[in-house]
Each structure stands twice: as structure tokens, then as C-alpha cells.
C-alpha positions in Angstrom: -33.6 -21.4 -21.9 -30.9 -20.2 -19.5 -28.3 -22.4 -17.8 -29.4 -24.0 -14.5 -28.0 -22.3 -11.4 -25.1 -24.2 -9.8 -26.2 -23.8 -6.1 -23.0 -25.5 -4.9 -20.8 -22.7 -6.4 -23.1 -19.9 -5.2 -22.8 -21.1 -1.6 -19.1 -21.9 -1.6 -17.0 -19.3 0.0 -14.2 -20.1 -2.4 -16.3 -18.7 -5.2 -17.3 -15.5 -3.3 -15.5 -12.6 -4.9 -15.3 -10.6 -1.7 -13.6 -13.6 0.0 -11.1 -14.0 -2.9 -10.2 -10.3 -2.8 -9.7 -10.5 1.0 -7.6 -13.6 0.6 -5.5 -12.1 -2.2 -5.0 -8.9 -0.2 -3.8 -10.9 2.8 -1.4 -12.9 0.6 0.0 -9.7 -1.0 0.5 -8.1 2.5 2.2 -11.3 3.8 4.5 -11.4 0.7 5.4 -7.7 1.1 5.9 -8.0 4.8 8.3 -11.0 4.2 10.2 -9.1 1.6 10.6 -6.0 3.7 11.7 -8.1 6.6 14.5 -9.5 4.5 15.4 -6.5 2.4 14.5 -3.5 4.6 15.3 -4.2 8.2 11.8 -5.0 9.2 10.0 -2.0 7.7 6.2 -2.5 7.7 4.2 -2.4 4.5 2.4 0.7 5.8 5.7 2.4 6.5 6.8 1.5 2.9 3.6 3.1 1.5 4.3 6.3 3.5 7.9 6.5 2.2 6.7 5.9 -1.4 3.9 8.5 -1.1 6.6 11.0 0.0 8.8 9.9 -2.8 6.0 10.7 -5.2 5.1 14.0 -3.5 7.4 15.2 -0.7 6.2 17.6 2.0 2.8 16.2 2.7 1.1 16.6 6.0 0.3 13.8 8.4 -3.4 14.1 7.5 -2.6 13.9 3.8 -0.5 10.7 4.3 -3.2 9.0 6.3 -5.4 6.7 4.3 -8.8 8.4 4.6 -10.7 5.2 3.5 -9.1 3.1 6.2 -9.1 5.9 8.9 -5.6 5.3 10.0 -4.9 8.8 11.3 -4.2 7.7 14.8 -1.6 5.2 13.6 0.2 7.7 11.3 1.9 9.4 14.2 3.4 6.2 15.5 4.5 5.1 12.0 6.2 8.5 11.4 7.8 8.3 14.8 9.4 5.0 13.8 10.5 6.3 10.4 12.0 9.4 12.0 13.9 7.2 14.5 15.3 5.3 11.5 16.2 8.7 10.0 14.2 8.1 6.9 11.9 11.1 7.3 12.0 14.5 8.9 9.1 16.7 10.2 9.1 20.4 9.8 6.5 22.9 11.1 3.9 23.8 8.5 4.4 27.4 7.4 0.7 28.2 7.3 -0.7 25.9 10.1 1.2 25.8 13.4 -0.8 22.8 14.5 0.5 20.5 11.7 3.8 19.3 10.3 5.0 18.7 6.8 6.8 15.4 6.3 9.9 15.1 4.1 12.1 12.2 3.1 15.6 12.6 4.5 18.5 11.9 2.2 18.7 8.5 3.7 15.0 8.0 3.1 15.2 9.1 -0.5 18.2 6.8 -1.1 16.4 3.9 0.6 13.4 4.2 -1.6 15.5 4.5 -4.7 17.5 1.3 -3.7 14.3 -0.6 -2.9 12.3 0.4 -6.0 14.0 -2.1 -8.4 13.5 -4.9 -5.9 9.8 -3.9 -5.6 9.5 -3.9 -9.4 11.2 -7.3 -9.6 8.8 -8.7 -7.0 5.8 -7.3 -8.7 6.9 -8.9 -12.0 7.3 -12.2 -10.2 3.8 -12.0 -8.6 2.0 -11.0 -11.8 4.0 -13.3 -14.0 1.7 -14.6 -16.8 -0.9 -11.9 -16.3 -1.1 -9.5 -19.2 -1.0 -5.7 -18.8 -4.5 -5.6 -20.3 -5.8 -8.0 -17.6 -4.0 -6.1 -14.8 -5.5 -2.8 -16.1 -9.0 -4.4 -16.3 -8.6 -5.7 -12.7 -7.5 -2.3 -11.5 -10.5 -0.6 -13.1 -12.8 -3.2 -11.6 -11.4 -2.8 -8.1 -11.7 1.0 -8.4 -15.3 0.7 -9.4 -16.0 -1.6 -6.5 -14.2 0.8 -4.1 -16.3 3.7 -5.4 -19.4 1.7 -4.7 -18.2 1.0 -1.1 
């Protein structure tokens, strides 16, 4: 015979996986925002993600930098404007498409990412302290499977 269903846990939002993921994402965002406010002159998490994506692959277009799943293309221009004002990125005309620009890290931007990276690693280690690499990899695979279903 199977275990009886615990109806209290099923109806409790605290046991809802989607709620916990949402709550965790908000906590991570708040933590990153606080860290960037202290360490990076108020850079937003989204601006950090753009800089890091460029660090991984410089010369992307605005469309490539926009998160397709979150449809943030209208916001990408404003974020890049602010990063350009801070002299962290530079836009150049795309050689094959006059309607678009390629975005590059400036020297200041590259240096900034390289200076921030150890701080990000340290913060990640603090956040995931006590969680094994195996558990983190399992979590990542699970989240990617859920994302694919969405």
C-alpha cells in the first residue's frame, strides 16, 4: 500500500517547487544587486550579464546579447547606452548589416570584468557553501530540463 497523501504539504505554497524557484531567483538577484552596488558602482545584474557575455564572446550584436527567452530586446539598447556612458563597451557598425552594431568590451570594460571575476567566484562559493558539485550539476540539469519544457 502506498503512503497516504499529505494534503497539507500539497496545498502549502512553501512546498511548491515553482514558488521556491521564484523565491530563490529573487534572493539571488537581490544578493547580486547588493554586491554590485558595493563593488561595481551600482552596475545592475543585467549589465553585469552583458559584460560577462561579451567577455566570453566579444563582438556580439545587440540582438545576440538580448535574452530571447525573456524578450528583453527593447531594454538592451538602454543597458548598452549606460554601459557605453561608463566607457565599459563600444559599439561599431556591423560590417555586413548596416542596420546593426557589434558590441565590444572597451579596455576599461575588459579590465573591470577581470577585476570583478574573483569577487564573483568568492560570492558564488559563499552562496553554495555546503552544496556539492554533484548536487549543483544535478540542479543545473534539472533546471535546464524544466526550461526546455517551458
